[in-house]
Backbone bond lengths (Angstrom), bond angles and torsions (degrees), N, CA, C in turn:
res aa  C-N    CA-C-N  psi(-1)  N-CA   C-N-CA  omega(-1)  CA-C   N-CA-C  phi
1 M - - - 1.462 - - 1.556 109.91 -
2 E 1.306 117.81 132.09 1.471 122.77 175.75 1.518 108.65 -83.15
3 L 1.343 116.49 157.41 1.438 120.57 179.15 1.516 111.08 -58.78
4 S 1.325 117.06 -30.75 1.507 121.22 -176.96 1.523 110.34 -70.58
5 S 1.397 117.02 -14.58 1.480 119.27 178.66 1.526 112.81 -79.72
6 I 1.369 114.56 -15.85 1.456 119.91 179.28 1.516 109.85 -82.72
7 S 1.336 116.49 122.91 1.483 121.02 -174.91 1.572 112.04 -100.84
8 H 1.387 115.60 -23.89 1.445 119.83 179.19 1.477 110.05 -131.46
9 C 1.338 115.32 131.98 1.448 119.28 -176.78 1.530 109.16 -153.04
10 G 1.316 116.77 142.08 1.470 120.55 -179.04 1.467 113.26 -166.26
11 Y 1.325 113.48 161.17 1.514 123.29 179.44 1.525 109.31 -94.33
12 V 1.312 115.15 134.42 1.466 122.29 -179.00 1.501 109.81 -127.16
13 A 1.349 117.78 108.94 1.455 121.26 178.70 1.519 113.74 -84.87
14 I 1.323 117.12 130.92 1.441 122.18 175.09 1.511 106.62 -100.88
15 V 1.307 117.57 112.56 1.467 123.46 -169.94 1.504 112.38 -126.23
16 G 1.290 117.17 149.35 1.501 120.25 177.08 1.503 110.23 165.85
17 R 1.324 118.08 172.02 1.471 121.27 176.55 1.537 108.79 -69.04
18 P 1.311 115.97 170.99 1.495 120.10 -176.32 1.530 111.86 -61.71
19 N 1.348 114.49 145.11 1.453 122.84 168.41 1.523 116.18 67.50
20 V 1.327 116.95 28.24 1.468 120.15 174.34 1.483 115.08 -91.22
21 G 1.370 116.38 -10.35 1.419 120.92 178.37 1.541 117.72 111.29
22 K 1.290 116.51 18.46 1.437 121.54 -177.96 1.490 114.41 -61.61
23 S 1.340 116.92 -49.03 1.478 119.70 -179.35 1.507 111.59 -66.89
24 T 1.321 117.39 -37.58 1.473 121.29 179.26 1.526 109.29 -62.96
25 L 1.327 117.06 -40.82 1.493 119.55 176.24 1.483 112.55 -60.54
26 L 1.324 117.22 -46.57 1.443 121.43 -179.20 1.552 111.19 -60.77
27 N 1.323 115.41 -44.17 1.478 119.04 178.46 1.504 111.64 -60.82
28 Y 1.343 118.03 -38.99 1.470 122.43 178.96 1.526 109.20 -64.26
29 I 1.335 117.55 -47.28 1.458 120.24 -176.44 1.517 110.72 -63.20
30 L 1.289 119.19 -38.97 1.440 122.70 -179.45 1.509 115.02 -78.81
31 G 1.362 115.78 -18.21 1.436 120.31 -179.51 1.508 112.43 75.72
32 Q 1.311 118.38 13.51 1.448 122.06 174.90 1.555 109.35 -159.02
33 K 1.319 114.10 166.63 1.453 117.45 -174.12 1.514 110.62 -86.95
34 I 1.345 114.84 120.09 1.473 121.96 179.86 1.542 107.89 -118.92
35 S 1.284 116.15 -45.29 1.477 122.14 178.75 1.562 110.60 -100.13
36 I 1.304 116.80 132.46 1.473 119.79 177.74 1.462 110.13 -70.29
37 T 1.364 118.20 154.17 1.440 122.58 180.00 1.523 108.65 -137.85
38 S 1.324 113.89 155.33 1.441 121.71 169.76 1.523 106.84 -165.11
39 R 1.301 117.79 171.61 1.446 121.83 -179.12 1.548 113.12 -75.64
40 K 1.330 113.58 -9.72 1.434 119.38 -175.84 1.549 109.58 -85.68
41 P 1.359 117.80 130.49 1.478 119.24 176.42 1.499 112.15 -58.31
42 Q 1.353 114.68 156.23 1.464 122.79 177.03 1.542 113.50 63.05
43 T 1.344 115.68 28.80 1.492 117.10 175.57 1.508 109.62 -64.40
44 T 1.350 117.88 -41.30 1.480 121.56 178.91 1.517 109.97 -76.66
45 R 1.310 119.17 124.45 1.469 123.59 -179.93 1.461 114.21 -109.96
46 H 1.368 116.89 -28.65 1.411 123.15 -174.65 1.516 113.32 -111.26
47 R 1.311 116.92 160.47 1.424 120.17 173.14 1.552 106.65 -84.91
48 I 1.353 114.07 124.44 1.462 119.39 -173.29 1.535 110.21 -122.58
49 L 1.302 119.30 130.77 1.489 122.12 176.49 1.485 110.55 -90.27
50 G 1.319 115.50 135.54 1.438 122.74 172.75 1.524 108.32 -123.00
51 I 1.304 117.23 118.71 1.497 121.61 -172.91 1.507 112.47 -103.76
52 K 1.315 116.25 125.59 1.487 121.06 -179.42 1.507 107.11 -123.62
53 T 1.321 116.91 116.15 1.471 122.33 176.18 1.519 110.54 -110.03
54 E 1.300 115.73 121.41 1.468 122.13 175.88 1.491 109.96 -126.20
55 G 1.346 116.42 111.85 1.467 118.66 -178.71 1.531 109.68 61.26
56 S 1.290 116.61 -125.29 1.437 121.93 -175.56 1.524 112.20 -95.61
57 R 1.352 117.75 11.31 1.437 122.39 -175.28 1.567 110.86 -119.14
58 Q 1.323 115.15 133.47 1.464 119.41 177.91 1.508 110.53 -126.01
59 A 1.320 116.78 117.15 1.456 122.93 175.64 1.522 108.73 -101.03
60 I 1.299 116.63 126.85 1.430 122.81 178.66 1.536 108.60 -107.65
61 Y 1.337 115.03 99.21 1.464 119.77 -175.46 1.546 109.51 -83.46
62 V 1.283 116.17 138.02 1.477 121.65 178.94 1.560 107.91 -113.22
63 D 1.323 115.83 103.58 1.467 120.73 176.21 1.540 107.62 -82.74
64 T 1.300 115.14 131.03 1.488 121.42 -174.02 1.494 112.75 -121.37
65 P 1.358 117.29 152.61 1.450 119.26 170.72 1.510 110.83 -59.93
66 G 1.313 117.21 153.91 1.462 123.38 179.17 1.546 111.50 -63.35
67 L 1.285 118.35 130.50 1.429 121.63 174.49 1.531 111.78 -76.44
68 H 1.339 116.81 130.15 1.463 120.54 -178.73 1.458 110.02 -147.32
69 K 1.372 116.94 144.20 1.456 122.71 -174.93 1.533 112.90 -70.87
70 N 1.310 117.05 -36.91 1.467 121.95 -173.54 1.539 108.17 -76.60
71 I 1.340 117.38 109.93 1.468 119.93 -176.38 1.536 109.50 -128.57
72 P 1.329 119.65 65.87 1.456 121.53 -178.14 1.508 114.89 -72.74
73 R 1.331 119.88 -23.35 1.443 121.08 -172.53 1.520 110.92 -124.29
74 A 1.332 115.63 163.24 1.452 120.64 -175.71 1.527 110.21 -61.48
75 I 1.343 118.85 -38.22 1.465 118.39 -178.60 1.520 112.83 -66.25
76 N 1.335 117.76 -31.38 1.463 119.41 173.31 1.504 112.38 -68.99
77 R 1.308 116.51 -37.38 1.457 118.21 176.99 1.526 110.91 -65.16
78 Y 1.352 114.83 -40.54 1.459 119.48 176.60 1.528 111.06 -58.63
79 M 1.334 117.30 -47.47 1.472 120.08 -179.40 1.504 111.92 -60.25
80 N 1.338 117.44 -43.12 1.484 120.85 178.47 1.525 110.04 -62.30
81 Q 1.309 116.06 -43.14 1.498 120.74 179.94 1.506 110.35 -63.40
82 A 1.340 115.61 -41.19 1.486 118.20 -179.98 1.547 109.80 -62.90
83 A 1.304 117.08 -39.62 1.469 120.25 179.76 1.487 114.73 -71.69
84 T 1.352 116.57 -43.82 1.489 119.49 -176.72 1.535 109.66 -71.88
85 S 1.345 118.26 -31.53 1.490 117.32 179.80 1.486 111.39 -71.07
86 A 1.355 116.77 -23.58 1.460 121.47 -178.84 1.546 112.59 -65.84
87 V 1.338 115.89 -27.62 1.479 116.83 -175.07 1.522 111.71 -90.06
88 K 1.305 119.95 -0.71 1.442 122.46 -177.78 1.478 115.37 -72.40
89 D 1.379 117.44 -44.33 1.401 122.62 -171.48 1.531 115.00 -123.76
90 V 1.355 115.23 37.90 1.456 119.50 -179.07 1.541 107.81 -106.92
91 D 1.334 113.99 168.21 1.454 122.02 -178.54 1.490 113.31 -92.76
92 M 1.325 116.58 -23.99 1.469 121.49 174.24 1.537 108.96 -159.25
93 I 1.312 115.32 159.20 1.470 122.45 -179.62 1.514 111.20 -122.59
94 L 1.318 116.37 130.84 1.464 120.35 170.20 1.524 106.97 -102.73
95 F 1.319 115.78 107.59 1.463 123.23 -176.11 1.585 107.24 -94.92
96 M 1.278 115.76 112.54 1.462 119.12 -172.86 1.515 112.08 -103.57
97 V 1.319 118.66 130.27 1.455 123.25 175.42 1.505 107.44 -126.20
98 E 1.325 117.39 178.15 1.446 121.17 -172.16 1.565 111.46 -119.49
99 G 1.331 117.04 111.14 1.442 122.83 171.89 1.496 114.67 50.27
100 L 1.309 117.57 -132.72 1.475 122.32 180.00 1.518 110.44 -90.47
101 T 1.310 118.89 6.03 1.441 121.35 -176.63 1.510 111.56 -88.07
102 W 1.349 116.25 136.72 1.473 120.91 175.50 1.546 103.73 -138.80
103 T 1.328 117.24 121.72 1.483 122.15 -175.03 1.531 110.48 -115.79
104 D 1.293 115.02 176.52 1.467 121.08 175.95 1.534 109.38 -63.34
105 D 1.361 117.54 -35.87 1.460 120.23 179.22 1.516 109.90 -67.16
106 D 1.338 118.99 -32.43 1.490 121.30 173.91 1.538 110.05 -62.56
107 D 1.330 116.57 -44.92 1.451 121.25 177.80 1.524 111.43 -60.33
108 W 1.353 115.07 -44.99 1.438 120.64 -178.62 1.513 112.04 -64.71
109 A 1.346 115.89 -38.71 1.446 119.53 177.90 1.517 111.54 -68.69
110 L 1.326 117.36 -38.65 1.468 121.20 177.93 1.539 111.85 -61.51
111 E 1.341 114.60 -38.30 1.485 118.91 -179.93 1.557 108.94 -63.43
112 K 1.296 117.12 -37.28 1.487 119.86 176.09 1.533 110.68 -65.68
113 I 1.340 115.57 -41.46 1.431 121.07 -177.62 1.532 111.73 -65.34
114 K 1.331 115.83 -34.40 1.473 120.49 -177.62 1.510 113.17 -61.57
115 K 1.344 115.91 -21.08 1.459 118.72 178.86 1.526 112.51 -74.67
116 S 1.287 116.69 -14.87 1.483 121.54 177.18 1.533 109.25 -86.27
117 R 1.317 114.09 148.01 1.443 121.01 -178.07 1.558 114.20 -103.09
118 C 1.335 114.24 7.12 1.438 117.71 -176.49 1.516 109.92 -91.25
119 P 1.359 119.46 168.34 1.425 123.27 176.02 1.550 112.57 -60.02
120 V 1.313 116.19 138.43 1.490 119.13 177.89 1.507 109.49 -120.99
121 Y 1.322 115.27 125.05 1.457 123.41 -179.77 1.519 107.18 -104.59
122 L 1.318 118.68 128.49 1.458 121.60 -179.41 1.542 109.08 -94.54
123 L 1.333 116.80 124.30 1.453 119.97 177.29 1.548 107.61 -110.83
124 I 1.300 114.22 117.59 1.490 120.33 176.32 1.516 106.61 -95.06
125 N 1.328 118.24 99.65 1.427 123.07 -173.79 1.567 111.04 -89.35
126 K 1.316 113.19 164.14 1.494 121.36 176.20 1.516 111.74 66.75
127 I 1.314 117.89 35.09 1.479 119.15 -178.61 1.547 109.33 -71.29
128 D 1.331 117.04 -17.41 1.468 120.83 176.86 1.546 110.63 -65.20
129 R 1.297 117.44 -21.37 1.459 122.31 -177.62 1.554 112.48 -89.42
130 I 1.330 115.82 -7.42 1.440 119.45 -178.58 1.566 110.77 -75.94
131 Q 1.311 115.71 115.47 1.466 119.28 -177.36 1.519 110.48 -75.42
132 Q 1.334 118.85 -45.62 1.439 124.77 -178.29 1.509 110.09 -95.46
133 K 1.355 116.16 88.33 1.431 121.12 -174.04 1.550 112.54 -63.79
134 D 1.307 117.38 -25.14 1.457 121.96 -177.25 1.511 112.55 -68.84
135 K 1.367 116.40 -11.59 1.456 120.49 179.16 1.496 113.80 -89.65
136 L 1.331 116.49 -10.25 1.470 120.75 -177.20 1.501 112.87 -65.39
137 L 1.347 117.91 -48.05 1.493 120.89 -175.83 1.539 110.12 -65.12
138 P 1.360 119.57 -44.22 1.515 118.00 174.14 1.515 113.35 -61.08
139 H 1.344 115.86 -32.68 1.469 118.56 178.21 1.521 109.40 -68.23
140 I 1.298 117.19 -43.24 1.493 119.56 178.94 1.514 109.96 -61.92
141 D 1.337 118.73 -41.29 1.486 121.63 176.88 1.491 111.17 -60.14
142 A 1.326 119.07 -39.08 1.472 123.47 178.59 1.511 110.95 -66.64
143 L 1.312 117.82 -35.99 1.471 121.79 179.65 1.504 111.68 -72.08
144 K 1.322 115.55 -32.17 1.471 119.56 176.32 1.547 113.60 -61.96
145 E 1.322 112.77 -26.85 1.495 117.87 177.70 1.569 111.29 -72.02
146 K 1.287 114.74 -24.97 1.474 118.54 -176.63 1.528 114.61 -76.21
147 F 1.342 114.20 -30.55 1.444 120.14 -175.26 1.500 112.13 -166.00
148 P 1.365 119.99 143.67 1.462 120.87 179.61 1.535 111.91 -79.78
149 F 1.350 115.98 75.23 1.451 119.72 -176.84 1.560 109.09 -64.42
150 T 1.323 115.13 143.26 1.492 120.26 178.66 1.512 110.49 -59.31
151 E 1.323 114.61 -43.12 1.476 122.25 179.89 1.498 109.35 -160.70
152 I 1.348 117.52 153.24 1.446 120.79 -179.36 1.546 108.06 -120.79
153 F 1.306 115.47 130.91 1.486 123.42 -178.17 1.504 111.23 -118.73
154 P 1.313 121.11 103.29 1.486 122.08 168.80 1.546 106.07 -71.76
155 I 1.305 118.72 123.28 1.458 124.22 -174.84 1.487 113.22 -137.71
156 S 1.336 116.96 162.44 1.429 123.25 166.58 1.523 108.01 -133.72
157 V 1.309 116.74 106.28 1.444 118.85 -179.80 1.519 109.66 -63.29
158 L 1.331 117.62 -41.37 1.445 122.63 -175.75 1.547 109.62 -62.54
159 Q 1.365 116.57 -41.31 1.472 120.59 -179.34 1.526 112.68 -91.95
160 K 1.365 117.74 0.31 1.431 122.67 -179.06 1.512 113.00 59.98
161 S 1.337 115.28 35.10 1.473 121.37 -177.61 1.506 113.02 -90.78
162 N 1.319 117.00 122.87 1.437 125.85 176.81 1.570 113.91 67.74
163 L 1.303 116.27 16.02 1.491 119.81 179.97 1.477 114.22 -78.03
164 D 1.372 117.66 -31.52 1.473 119.30 177.69 1.517 110.07 -68.47
165 A 1.338 117.63 -36.93 1.465 120.70 179.72 1.535 108.82 -67.21
166 L 1.341 115.27 -39.43 1.475 117.16 178.90 1.546 109.85 -63.59
167 E 1.326 116.86 -47.22 1.437 119.62 -175.97 1.564 110.78 -63.90
168 Q 1.314 117.88 -39.72 1.476 121.11 178.10 1.517 110.95 -63.30
169 C 1.344 115.91 -36.70 1.442 121.99 178.39 1.542 109.60 -62.72
170 V 1.349 115.19 -44.76 1.504 120.94 179.72 1.511 109.54 -63.09
171 L 1.313 118.70 -48.00 1.422 120.06 -179.66 1.522 114.31 -61.17
172 A 1.343 114.20 -39.05 1.502 120.15 -178.50 1.528 110.14 -70.54
173 S 1.349 116.84 -22.94 1.465 121.18 -175.14 1.542 113.45 -95.99
174 L 1.350 118.86 0.70 1.447 120.30 -179.34 1.506 110.19 -69.41
175 P 1.319 115.98 139.63 1.460 120.52 178.27 1.549 111.72 -73.08
176 E 1.328 113.21 161.66 1.491 117.16 178.27 1.485 108.87 -68.60
177 G 1.310 116.23 143.74 1.475 121.02 -179.64 1.513 112.22 160.43
178 H 1.265 116.85 153.12 1.473 122.13 177.06 1.522 112.17 -74.15
179 G 1.337 113.32 156.16 1.469 117.34 -179.21 1.518 113.02 -71.17
180 Y 1.324 114.62 154.07 1.439 121.78 176.57 1.519 113.43 -97.33
181 F 1.331 116.80 -20.44 1.444 120.84 -173.64 1.555 109.81 -133.23
182 P 1.366 116.53 151.07 1.517 118.14 173.15 1.486 110.24 -58.49
183 E 1.339 116.35 153.76 1.464 119.77 -175.58 1.514 113.95 -66.06
184 D 1.314 118.95 -21.35 1.459 120.04 -178.63 1.539 113.10 -92.65
185 Q 1.333 118.38 -1.74 1.451 121.44 179.17 1.555 109.48 -86.39
186 V 1.321 116.45 133.39 1.460 119.02 -176.07 1.528 112.64 -115.45
187 T 1.339 120.08 -10.49 1.437 119.87 177.15 1.526 108.25 -155.57
188 D 1.359 114.48 165.24 1.459 120.33 179.23 1.501 110.50 -97.13
189 K 1.337 119.19 -6.09 1.442 121.90 -172.53 1.516 110.48 -85.14
190 T 1.352 115.57 152.79 1.463 122.35 179.67 1.496 110.06 -80.45
191 E 1.356 115.63 164.82 1.458 120.90 179.02 1.533 109.22 -63.95
192 R 1.328 117.80 -37.16 1.489 120.26 179.02 1.513 110.96 -61.82
193 F 1.304 116.01 -42.40 1.480 118.72 178.20 1.538 110.65 -61.98
194 M 1.328 115.74 -41.11 1.488 120.18 -178.45 1.493 109.61 -68.60
195 M 1.313 119.06 -37.71 1.483 121.49 176.37 1.511 110.45 -60.43
196 A 1.294 118.42 -45.92 1.486 122.26 -177.84 1.529 110.42 -64.82
197 E 1.371 115.84 -38.71 1.443 119.46 178.85 1.508 112.82 -67.07
198 I 1.351 115.82 -39.56 1.460 119.44 178.33 1.520 109.84 -61.07
199 I 1.293 119.85 -45.18 1.443 122.68 179.81 1.553 111.06 -63.90
200 R 1.341 116.67 -40.95 1.473 121.09 177.75 1.525 111.45 -63.04
201 E 1.329 115.96 -38.11 1.477 120.86 175.67 1.506 112.25 -59.67
202 K 1.337 116.60 -46.57 1.461 120.80 -178.48 1.514 110.94 -64.68
203 I 1.317 116.25 -36.51 1.478 118.61 179.76 1.518 108.09 -66.67
204 M 1.345 119.65 -44.96 1.444 121.72 -177.98 1.513 110.79 -65.79
205 R 1.324 117.40 -37.66 1.499 118.91 179.51 1.528 111.29 -71.89
206 Q 1.315 116.82 -35.56 1.468 120.67 -178.31 1.513 111.26 -71.29
207 L 1.342 116.97 -39.99 1.449 120.64 -170.95 1.510 115.22 -93.19
208 G 1.327 116.41 -20.08 1.468 120.08 177.31 1.504 111.55 53.73
209 E 1.333 118.59 -121.28 1.471 122.14 -177.90 1.524 113.39 -88.40
210 E 1.345 116.63 3.92 1.429 119.18 -174.48 1.533 112.92 -73.71
211 I 1.325 116.44 -24.07 1.470 119.65 -175.08 1.506 107.44 -132.71
212 P 1.325 118.36 139.50 1.472 121.90 179.24 1.533 114.05 -79.04
213 Y 1.259 116.19 -162.91 1.473 118.79 -172.86 1.548 113.45 -81.15
214 E 1.352 115.48 -8.07 1.490 119.49 -174.74 1.512 108.86 -75.51
215 I 1.300 117.06 66.29 1.464 119.57 178.48 1.548 108.05 -145.54
216 A 1.309 115.82 138.38 1.466 119.11 -179.66 1.527 108.93 -143.59
217 V 1.320 117.02 160.38 1.432 120.41 179.24 1.535 110.23 -127.54
218 E 1.311 116.84 132.01 1.432 120.72 178.87 1.553 111.10 -125.19
219 I 1.319 114.79 126.21 1.427 118.97 178.23 1.564 110.01 -82.46
220 E 1.296 114.86 112.52 1.484 118.23 -173.90 1.525 112.44 -87.78
221 G 1.300 118.07 -27.16 1.422 120.39 -179.91 1.529 114.41 -164.33
222 V 1.317 115.98 142.65 1.450 124.36 175.33 1.511 109.39 -132.33
223 K 1.338 116.66 125.92 1.444 122.45 -177.96 1.523 109.77 -137.83
224 I 1.355 115.46 127.81 1.473 118.33 178.58 1.502 108.10 -104.50
225 D 1.340 115.15 120.27 1.481 120.84 179.23 1.495 106.84 -121.14
226 K 1.291 115.36 111.32 1.503 122.64 -172.88 1.530 108.62 56.22
227 E 1.290 118.50 -114.86 1.457 119.84 -174.15 1.547 111.81 -107.10
228 I 1.307 118.30 13.46 1.416 122.32 -178.48 1.565 111.88 -115.54
229 C 1.279 115.41 133.98 1.475 121.20 178.94 1.561 108.44 -102.26
230 F 1.360 114.08 114.55 1.443 119.25 -179.88 1.522 108.71 -95.81
231 I 1.324 115.66 129.33 1.483 121.02 -175.87 1.524 109.29 -129.78
232 N 1.304 115.03 128.87 1.463 122.24 173.58 1.523 107.22 -109.30
233 A 1.341 116.86 123.02 1.493 120.63 -177.52 1.540 109.40 -128.27
234 L 1.334 114.05 143.35 1.441 120.86 179.78 1.545 109.66 -113.69
235 I 1.317 116.40 125.97 1.469 122.47 175.14 1.519 109.59 -98.64
236 L 1.289 117.01 117.86 1.469 122.28 -178.82 1.507 111.25 -98.44
237 V 1.321 115.96 130.52 1.448 122.44 173.55 1.543 107.69 -127.43
238 E 1.353 115.69 169.25 1.450 117.91 -174.62 1.523 114.81 -99.14
239 R 1.306 117.12 -17.03 1.471 120.19 -178.14 1.534 111.26 -139.79
240 A 1.342 113.38 155.27 1.483 119.61 -177.24 1.512 110.89 -61.31
241 G 1.348 116.89 -35.19 1.453 120.22 178.84 1.493 113.18 -64.30
242 Q 1.342 116.82 -34.20 1.454 120.70 174.51 1.508 113.26 -66.52
243 K 1.314 114.78 -38.51 1.511 121.45 176.78 1.502 109.90 -58.02
244 A 1.314 116.38 -45.67 1.444 120.02 179.59 1.501 114.84 -63.06
245 I 1.397 114.90 -36.65 1.462 119.52 176.45 1.510 112.01 -67.21
246 V 1.323 117.82 -41.33 1.485 120.29 -179.74 1.524 110.97 -66.36
247 I 1.338 116.62 -40.26 1.473 118.95 -179.24 1.535 111.02 -71.40
248 G 1.337 117.16 -43.28 1.461 120.07 178.78 1.526 111.00 82.12
249 K 1.303 114.52 174.69 1.497 121.22 179.00 1.504 110.23 -62.25
250 K 1.341 115.22 121.04 1.484 122.48 -179.25 1.524 113.13 50.93
251 G 1.334 115.50 30.81 1.464 120.34 175.47 1.518 115.21 80.44
252 S 1.368 116.15 10.63 1.469 121.03 -174.29 1.517 114.15 -61.61
253 R 1.332 114.98 -40.85 1.477 118.88 -175.46 1.519 110.49 -74.42
254 L 1.294 117.04 -40.55 1.486 120.42 177.89 1.512 109.86 -62.70
255 K 1.348 116.59 -39.75 1.448 120.75 178.98 1.551 110.34 -61.39
256 L 1.323 115.64 -44.28 1.498 119.24 179.36 1.508 111.45 -65.10
257 I 1.361 118.61 -40.43 1.433 121.27 176.01 1.496 110.58 -60.10
258 G 1.325 116.41 -41.73 1.492 120.30 179.23 1.483 112.31 -64.70
259 Q 1.357 118.78 -40.62 1.453 122.30 -178.83 1.526 111.30 -65.46
260 E 1.349 115.80 -45.10 1.478 120.50 -178.56 1.551 109.37 -67.82
261 S 1.313 116.48 -39.47 1.461 119.56 179.88 1.521 112.07 -64.58
262 R 1.352 114.21 -41.89 1.465 120.62 -176.52 1.540 110.45 -59.35
263 K 1.313 115.43 -39.83 1.496 120.26 -175.45 1.574 109.25 -62.59
264 D 1.314 114.06 -42.68 1.501 117.92 -179.25 1.527 110.91 -74.22
265 I 1.288 116.07 -38.00 1.514 117.72 -178.23 1.543 109.38 -69.30
266 E 1.297 118.75 -33.71 1.463 121.30 174.54 1.500 112.05 -61.50
267 K 1.333 117.78 -36.84 1.465 122.08 175.68 1.547 108.94 -67.46
268 L 1.339 116.83 -36.65 1.443 121.28 -178.25 1.495 113.30 -67.56
269 V 1.391 116.13 -45.94 1.464 120.52 -177.14 1.499 113.40 -96.17
270 D 1.342 117.38 -6.81 1.465 124.43 176.23 1.546 111.67 57.95
271 Q 1.361 115.23 43.29 1.446 120.20 171.36 1.527 108.51 -162.80
272 K 1.325 114.73 171.12 1.485 121.30 -178.10 1.517 108.64 -65.10
273 V 1.360 115.29 140.95 1.462 120.99 -178.35 1.533 110.50 -123.78
274 M 1.317 115.78 137.95 1.433 122.85 169.97 1.558 105.45 -113.64
275 L 1.328 115.78 112.36 1.451 121.20 -174.19 1.505 111.36 -113.74
276 N 1.352 114.53 123.54 1.448 122.59 176.93 1.530 108.67 -109.09
277 L 1.328 117.42 127.58 1.465 122.81 -178.29 1.511 110.40 -116.86
278 W 1.294 117.48 135.71 1.456 124.08 170.42 1.515 110.03 -123.70
279 V 1.331 116.21 150.93 1.455 120.49 176.11 1.528 108.76 -116.85
280 K 1.358 114.72 131.35 1.501 119.25 -176.19 1.507 108.05 -132.05
281 V 1.349 116.59 140.33 1.458 122.31 174.34 1.488 110.87 -86.71
282 K 1.295 117.82 123.80 1.524 123.08 176.44 1.510 106.08 -134.59
283 G 1.323 114.84 92.17 1.451 121.51 -172.64 1.503 113.51 -61.25
284 G 1.331 116.07 132.00 1.456 122.69 172.51 1.554 116.30 75.32
285 W 1.336 116.76 15.07 1.463 117.11 -174.91 1.523 111.86 -63.18
286 S 1.338 119.05 -32.32 1.465 119.91 -173.25 1.536 112.83 -74.79
287 D 1.320 115.86 -10.35 1.465 118.65 176.53 1.521 112.62 -121.83
288 D 1.357 115.17 23.27 1.453 124.56 178.70 1.479 111.21 -116.36
289 E 1.340 116.19 107.57 1.484 121.13 -176.61 1.503 111.93 -54.03
290 R 1.363 117.01 -42.56 1.460 118.31 -179.04 1.502 113.79 -64.57
291 A 1.373 114.22 -42.39 1.469 119.15 178.86 1.511 112.01 -65.08
292 L 1.318 116.91 -37.86 1.445 120.69 178.62 1.526 110.57 -62.68
293 K 1.331 118.51 -43.63 1.439 122.10 177.45 1.517 112.64 -63.24
294 S 1.298 118.75 -36.01 1.448 120.34 177.98 1.531 112.05 -69.10
295 L 1.374 114.35 -22.69 1.482 117.87 177.11 1.555 113.10 -94.73
296 G 1.286 115.94 8.19 1.470 119.83 175.55 1.531 114.95 95.59
297 Y 1.339 116.61 8.30 1.469 120.02 176.84 1.544 110.45 -92.12
298 D 1.320 115.44 56.82 1.460 118.96 -175.46 1.525 110.70 -131.52
299 E 1.323 115.23 18.57 1.458 121.03 -170.89 1.511 112.71 -62.76
300 F 1.338 116.96 -26.90 1.452 118.66 -170.41 1.514 113.93 -117.27
301 G 1.347 116.80 -11.20 1.455 120.03 169.38 1.496 112.67 54.81
302 D 1.370 113.22 -150.48 1.467 121.36 178.76 1.483 110.66 -100.98
């Protein structure tokens, strides 16, 4: 399909506080993994585009970092800026919240959304976890008082409940316009970016609560020799104690992170991968504007 064959196209921002299921929703819609996920809040740090073309309609989903009030470090400020900038020039917003829970961060995110003039759809995720189902309708009525949402969708991304209806609503609501991307393109991010994100996901899943957010991954080199893709990646931490945790006893944890990462990267590049990981201490990088820019956190500048 040529871009001229697409008659309806638009940007759809997925917005909400951390850990409500935004990235999992995007991965489901696209039918493949684009955004990394973990149980830890603020796993998503960058604004990521996920492109879904169906027939003559192209929806460009914008997965955003979770909006949160507490911004003590530069990286937190970056994530908030990435999320708030995403709602400025989109055609619709999917505002995701969690079950019967409403927090100060939800209020804060909604205030940011109110500045946009586009339609806002409220997604109440994780309804499968609600024990007292009779409380859902009163909760929805209370949320209607907060903002005139275009439509409200109670959903469960995990159980795939009501997601098809949501997606059909999005496609039907796209404005007229030609497509921006080829029909077979699913994201705007490079393979190197995706490699680094895969490794960071495995670190977060392996370490759980053992290590804080001061961790980053940098792809230092990629070389394809015959049918093997050689990758050198650097894991940055802020303290020596964190380095020891990532490496593990006799390198066992780093080896496991490498094994799990390699499996997903091989799916990404569709060939055999040799992955070399190093861990380096770089004190204070998460609150250093210059260091953040060198690691690719400069998308929104001043």
